[in-house]
TORLONU-554109 format. One record per residue (C-alpha): x, y, z; residue in one letter; residue number from 1. Coordinates in nm, 4 decimals, padded with zeros to 6 digits. Last residue first. Layout:
BEGIN
X | Y | Z | A | NUM
...
//
This chain:
BEGIN
00.8985 | 00.4091 | -01.5468 | X | 262
00.7567 | 00.4332 | -01.1959 | X | 261
00.9254 | 00.2982 | -00.8842 | X | 260
00.6689 | 00.1417 | -00.6502 | X | 259
00.7457 | -00.2267 | -00.6951 | X | 258
01.1249 | -00.2099 | -00.7124 | X | 257
01.1671 | 00.0259 | -00.4201 | X | 256
00.8999 | -00.1444 | -00.2105 | X | 255
01.0491 | -00.4905 | -00.2670 | X | 254
01.3950 | -00.3539 | -00.1862 | X | 253
01.2698 | -00.2573 | 00.1603 | X | 252
01.1796 | -00.6219 | 00.2343 | X | 251
01.4199 | -00.6779 | 00.5266 | X | 250
01.3377 | -00.3351 | 00.6684 | X | 249
00.9630 | -00.3960 | 00.6577 | X | 248
00.8467 | -00.4395 | 01.0157 | X | 247
01.1097 | -00.2528 | 01.2155 | X | 246
01.1846 | -00.0536 | 00.9028 | X | 245
00.8525 | 00.1299 | 00.9262 | X | 244
00.9155 | 00.2438 | 01.2827 | X | 243
00.6569 | 00.1382 | 01.5436 | X | 242
00.3274 | 00.2805 | 01.6662 | X | 241
00.1696 | 00.1294 | 01.9779 | X | 240
00.2802 | 00.4057 | 02.2189 | X | 239
00.1684 | 00.6735 | 01.9748 | X | 238
-00.1953 | 00.5842 | 02.0427 | X | 237
-00.2915 | 00.9328 | 02.1569 | X | 236
-00.1113 | 01.0749 | 01.8559 | X | 235
00.0916 | 01.3970 | 01.8644 | X | 234
00.1411 | 01.6059 | 01.5519 | X | 233
00.4469 | 01.8301 | 01.5775 | X | 232
00.3833 | 02.1766 | 01.7238 | X | 231
00.3118 | 02.5183 | 01.5718 | X | 230
00.1133 | 02.3794 | 01.2828 | X | 229
00.0604 | 02.6343 | 01.0062 | X | 228
00.3155 | 02.4601 | 00.7846 | X | 227
00.0897 | 02.1540 | 00.7567 | X | 226
-00.1997 | 02.3513 | 00.6107 | X | 225
-00.1264 | 02.2968 | 00.2429 | X | 224
-00.0234 | 01.9325 | 00.2793 | X | 223
-00.1587 | 01.8083 | -00.0500 | X | 222
-00.4242 | 01.9466 | -00.2841 | X | 221
-00.4820 | 01.5999 | -00.4276 | X | 220
-00.6684 | 01.5872 | -00.7587 | X | 219
-00.8372 | 01.2695 | -00.8766 | X | 218
-00.8041 | 01.0658 | -01.1950 | X | 217
-00.9465 | 00.7366 | -01.3163 | X | 216
-00.7542 | 00.6413 | -01.6314 | X | 215
-00.4550 | 00.4784 | -01.4637 | X | 214
-00.6432 | 00.2653 | -01.2118 | X | 213
-00.3575 | 00.2489 | -00.9624 | X | 212
-00.2470 | -00.0742 | -00.7945 | X | 211
-00.2233 | -00.2406 | -00.4514 | X | 210
-00.0647 | -00.5770 | -00.5289 | X | 209
-00.3082 | -00.8217 | -00.6906 | X | 208
-00.4857 | -01.0787 | -00.4768 | X | 207
-00.5158 | -01.4584 | -00.4924 | X | 206
-00.1585 | -01.5222 | -00.6090 | X | 205
-00.0790 | -01.7212 | -00.2928 | X | 204
00.2762 | -01.6332 | -00.1847 | X | 203
00.3775 | -01.3546 | -00.4247 | X | 202
00.0318 | -01.1980 | -00.4232 | X | 201
00.0142 | -01.2147 | -00.0440 | X | 200
00.3554 | -01.0473 | -00.0232 | X | 199
00.2426 | -00.7663 | -00.2540 | X | 198
-00.0902 | -00.7202 | -00.0777 | X | 197
00.0933 | -00.6935 | 00.2562 | X | 196
00.3491 | -00.4492 | 00.1217 | X | 195
00.0862 | -00.2246 | -00.0358 | X | 194
-00.1035 | -00.2195 | 00.2926 | X | 193
00.2155 | -00.1243 | 00.4760 | X | 192
00.2770 | 00.1600 | 00.2328 | X | 191
-00.0784 | 00.2832 | 00.3005 | X | 190
-00.0298 | 00.2309 | 00.6747 | X | 189
00.2604 | 00.4688 | 00.7146 | X | 188
00.1345 | 00.5198 | 01.0714 | X | 187
00.2005 | 00.1481 | 01.1236 | X | 186
00.1052 | -00.0128 | 01.4565 | X | 185
-00.2640 | -00.0060 | 01.3744 | X | 184
-00.2153 | -00.2402 | 01.0780 | X | 183
-00.5163 | -00.1704 | 00.8539 | X | 182
-00.7497 | -00.4689 | 00.8565 | X | 181
-00.6582 | -00.8126 | 00.7248 | X | 180
-00.4768 | -00.9309 | 00.4135 | X | 179
-00.7134 | -01.1882 | 00.2594 | X | 178
-01.0415 | -01.1377 | 00.4465 | X | 177
-00.9813 | -00.7628 | 00.4342 | X | 176
-00.9445 | -00.7823 | 00.0568 | X | 175
-01.2763 | -00.9677 | 00.0326 | X | 174
-01.4312 | -00.6726 | 00.2106 | X | 173
-01.3722 | -00.4570 | -00.0939 | X | 172
-01.1024 | -00.1974 | -00.1301 | X | 171
-01.0476 | 00.1663 | -00.2181 | X | 170
-00.7447 | 00.3904 | -00.1603 | X | 169
-00.7484 | 00.7635 | -00.2273 | X | 168
-00.5064 | 01.0179 | -00.0739 | X | 167
-00.2299 | 00.7571 | -00.0615 | X | 166
-00.1787 | 00.7569 | -00.4367 | X | 165
-00.0855 | 00.3994 | -00.5165 | X | 164
00.1515 | 00.1531 | -00.6779 | X | 163
00.1363 | -00.1224 | -00.9404 | X | 162
-00.0161 | 00.0012 | -01.2633 | X | 161
-00.3557 | -00.0926 | -01.4017 | X | 160
-00.5090 | 00.0018 | -01.7362 | X | 159
-00.8761 | 00.0868 | -01.6928 | X | 158
-00.8888 | 00.3511 | -01.9630 | X | 157
-00.5517 | 00.5160 | -02.0202 | X | 156
-00.5933 | 00.7884 | -02.2808 | X | 155
-00.9728 | 00.8042 | -02.2943 | X | 154
-00.9939 | 00.8114 | -01.9140 | X | 153
-00.7307 | 01.0840 | -01.8957 | X | 152
-00.9240 | 01.2885 | -02.1530 | X | 151
-01.2455 | 01.2518 | -01.9519 | X | 150
-01.0585 | 01.3771 | -01.6458 | X | 149
-00.9404 | 01.6915 | -01.8269 | X | 148
-01.2824 | 01.7531 | -01.9806 | X | 147
-01.4532 | 01.7281 | -01.6413 | X | 146
-01.1982 | 01.9566 | -01.4763 | X | 145
-01.2254 | 02.2328 | -01.7381 | X | 144
-00.9203 | 02.4538 | -01.6815 | X | 143
-00.6959 | 02.2036 | -01.5070 | X | 142
-00.4208 | 02.3655 | -01.3017 | X | 141
-00.5366 | 02.7265 | -01.3212 | X | 140
-00.8850 | 02.6246 | -01.2101 | X | 139
-00.7535 | 02.4167 | -00.9195 | X | 138
-00.5211 | 02.6893 | -00.8013 | X | 137
-00.8086 | 02.9411 | -00.8141 | X | 136
-01.0426 | 02.7075 | -00.6261 | X | 135
-00.7886 | 02.6594 | -00.3493 | X | 134
-00.7100 | 03.0329 | -00.3398 | X | 133
-01.0768 | 03.1275 | -00.2980 | X | 132
-01.1375 | 02.8655 | -00.0298 | X | 131
-00.8422 | 03.0052 | 00.1590 | X | 130
-00.4766 | 02.9227 | 00.2199 | X | 129
-00.2771 | 03.2399 | 00.1543 | X | 128
-00.3735 | 03.4851 | -00.1216 | X | 127
-00.0577 | 03.6122 | -00.2906 | X | 126
00.2029 | 03.3725 | -00.1548 | X | 125
-00.0375 | 03.0797 | -00.1697 | X | 124
-00.1163 | 03.1597 | -00.5339 | X | 123
00.2540 | 03.1846 | -00.6216 | X | 122
00.3255 | 02.8534 | -00.4434 | X | 121
00.0463 | 02.6452 | -00.5938 | X | 120
00.0741 | 02.7217 | -00.9649 | X | 119
00.4441 | 02.6498 | -01.0182 | X | 118
00.4327 | 02.3461 | -00.7884 | X | 117
00.1205 | 02.2101 | -00.9576 | X | 116
00.2849 | 02.2275 | -01.3007 | X | 115
00.5986 | 02.0478 | -01.1839 | X | 114
00.4051 | 01.7748 | -01.0032 | X | 113
00.1787 | 01.7314 | -01.3078 | X | 112
00.4713 | 01.6893 | -01.5473 | X | 111
00.6707 | 01.4629 | -01.3135 | X | 110
00.3751 | 01.2291 | -01.2612 | X | 109
00.2814 | 01.2271 | -01.6305 | X | 108
00.6343 | 01.1307 | -01.7323 | X | 107
00.6618 | 00.8687 | -01.4581 | X | 106
00.3466 | 00.6854 | -01.5636 | X | 105
-00.0281 | 00.6848 | -01.4909 | X | 104
00.0199 | 00.9719 | -01.2495 | X | 103
00.1071 | 00.9783 | -00.8824 | X | 102
00.1218 | 01.3271 | -00.7275 | X | 101
-00.1276 | 01.4884 | -00.9652 | X | 100
-00.3496 | 01.1850 | -00.9288 | X | 99
-00.4144 | 00.8340 | -01.0544 | X | 98
-00.6618 | 00.6354 | -00.8481 | X | 97
-00.6051 | 00.3544 | -00.5968 | X | 96
-00.6922 | -00.0133 | -00.5794 | X | 95
-00.7410 | -00.3044 | -00.3392 | X | 94
-00.9401 | -00.6117 | -00.4511 | X | 93
-00.7854 | -00.6371 | -00.7960 | X | 92
-00.8155 | -01.0173 | -00.8070 | X | 91
-00.8933 | -01.0290 | -01.1811 | X | 90
-01.2065 | -00.8198 | -01.1191 | X | 89
-01.2901 | -00.7286 | -00.7597 | X | 88
-01.2648 | -00.3545 | -00.8152 | X | 87
-01.2405 | -00.2690 | -01.1849 | X | 86
-01.5878 | -00.1812 | -01.3145 | X | 85
-01.6896 | -00.0741 | -00.9635 | X | 84
-01.4182 | 00.1926 | -00.9619 | X | 83
-01.5387 | 00.3362 | -01.2922 | X | 82
-01.8906 | 00.3875 | -01.1581 | X | 81
-01.7474 | 00.5258 | -00.8343 | X | 80
-01.5367 | 00.7876 | -01.0096 | X | 79
-01.8483 | 00.8977 | -01.1957 | X | 78
-01.7114 | 01.2517 | -01.2471 | X | 77
-01.3633 | 01.3022 | -01.1053 | X | 76
-01.2951 | 01.3565 | -00.7366 | X | 75
-01.1291 | 01.6602 | -00.5810 | X | 74
-00.9099 | 01.5900 | -00.2795 | X | 73
-00.8151 | 01.7473 | 00.0527 | X | 72
-01.0436 | 01.5410 | 00.2806 | X | 71
-00.8293 | 01.2318 | 00.2362 | X | 70
-01.0410 | 00.9454 | 00.1173 | X | 69
-01.0672 | 00.5780 | 00.2129 | X | 68
-01.3189 | 00.4048 | -00.0132 | X | 67
-01.4851 | 00.0876 | 00.1141 | X | 66
-01.7005 | -00.1377 | -00.1040 | X | 65
-01.8997 | -00.3975 | 00.0934 | X | 64
-02.1452 | -00.1497 | 00.2471 | X | 63
-02.2521 | -00.1037 | 00.6111 | X | 62
-01.9529 | 00.0929 | 00.7399 | X | 61
-01.9099 | 00.1373 | 01.1180 | X | 60
-01.6306 | -00.1162 | 01.1718 | X | 59
-01.4590 | -00.0067 | 00.8522 | X | 58
-01.4602 | 00.3555 | 00.9653 | X | 57
-01.3031 | 00.2703 | 01.2997 | X | 56
-01.0436 | 00.0667 | 01.1115 | X | 55
-00.9429 | 00.3721 | 00.9111 | X | 54
-00.9172 | 00.5749 | 01.2316 | X | 53
-00.6696 | 00.3324 | 01.3894 | X | 52
-00.4747 | 00.3237 | 01.0628 | X | 51
-00.4261 | 00.7048 | 01.0506 | X | 50
-00.3336 | 00.7630 | 01.4140 | X | 49
-00.5579 | 00.9045 | 01.6836 | X | 48
-00.6047 | 01.2631 | 01.7983 | X | 47
-00.8273 | 01.2848 | 02.1072 | X | 46
-01.1868 | 01.2449 | 02.2280 | X | 45
-01.2972 | 01.0682 | 01.9126 | X | 44
-01.6391 | 01.1440 | 01.7696 | X | 43
-01.7471 | 00.9265 | 01.4781 | X | 42
-01.9410 | 01.1404 | 01.2325 | X | 41
-02.1932 | 00.9803 | 00.9982 | X | 40
-02.2294 | 01.2449 | 00.7317 | X | 39
-02.5498 | 01.4375 | 00.6663 | X | 38
-02.3957 | 01.7666 | 00.5517 | X | 37
-02.4880 | 01.9247 | 00.8863 | X | 36
-02.2875 | 01.6521 | 01.0589 | X | 35
-01.9953 | 01.7259 | 00.8305 | X | 34
-01.9957 | 02.0963 | 00.9121 | X | 33
-02.0428 | 02.0353 | 01.2844 | X | 32
-01.7343 | 01.8151 | 01.3022 | X | 31
-01.5314 | 02.0578 | 01.0946 | X | 30
-01.6174 | 02.3561 | 01.3175 | X | 29
-01.2561 | 02.4412 | 01.4045 | X | 28
-01.2259 | 02.2506 | 01.7342 | X | 27
-01.1591 | 01.8979 | 01.6076 | X | 26
-01.1643 | 01.6097 | 01.8569 | X | 25
-01.0236 | 01.3496 | 01.6192 | X | 24
-01.3259 | 01.3380 | 01.3889 | X | 23
-01.3569 | 01.0183 | 01.1861 | X | 22
-01.6007 | 01.0947 | 00.9061 | X | 21
-01.8215 | 00.8335 | 00.7435 | X | 20
-01.9953 | 00.9307 | 00.4204 | X | 19
-02.2545 | 00.6733 | 00.3166 | X | 18
-02.3060 | 00.5882 | -00.0472 | X | 17
-02.5700 | 00.5360 | -00.3139 | X | 16
-02.4163 | 00.5348 | -00.6619 | X | 15
-02.3487 | 00.8303 | -00.8928 | X | 14
-02.0747 | 01.0247 | -00.7130 | X | 13
-01.9329 | 01.3356 | -00.8848 | X | 12
-02.1398 | 01.6243 | -00.7542 | X | 11
-02.1876 | 01.5040 | -00.3996 | X | 10
-01.8232 | 01.4050 | -00.3496 | X | 9
-01.6912 | 01.7266 | -00.5043 | X | 8
-01.9201 | 01.9458 | -00.2921 | X | 7
-01.8176 | 01.7624 | 00.0253 | X | 6
-01.4487 | 01.7993 | -00.0614 | X | 5
-01.4829 | 02.1723 | -00.1335 | X | 4
-01.6562 | 02.2273 | 00.2000 | X | 3
-01.3889 | 02.0279 | 00.3823 | X | 2
-01.1090 | 02.2338 | 00.2281 | X | 1
//
């Protein structure tokens, strides 16, 4: 998965960038792989939560545009070029990309989810989780990836839709000045970030709620290795994490209304 991600990032990024990896004490060679690829690798001595690691990356980053990627994605050609045409314009300081699990609209989301389901499970049954099976799934899903993404861009352009795909979220430092860093008490930090941008928009109007760039597409392989875990994930900072409803229970309707696609 990491090898495929690195290849996708190199092939499809046009602007200068730094790749910062937060390694939570991996033992499978991931740390060494990313170091060999030239990434800046932050070595943690244990497994820390999602928002804690995001903030570690922000602290180390030297650029003003910050893209938070899962390592199980495939990026579209010139994703960064398209991102820079939108980010910061009209107060869109935090954005996401369309994907197979969050399309430009409900019809596209359901269609891609259905197609991915009927490709993914047969391939996993036959070949297991391997580099070969990942590439086979991807090929069966899209055919020509570049043509597929170019078609999405032609269809939707830079139209914006409230919501997000958690596997890719990008922001500028102006967003941090407005809504702060990732909340390290919220493991569901992407939903929390949406909530904070939404409330800030309602109160001050100086930032748009976290939104998807409809025509910029990325593929998310999803939780393909989760079933191989023998024990639940344990976080070293679990003592600071709190339930989502403890912070957002009173505004739960805001999430339902804002994130429901039509």
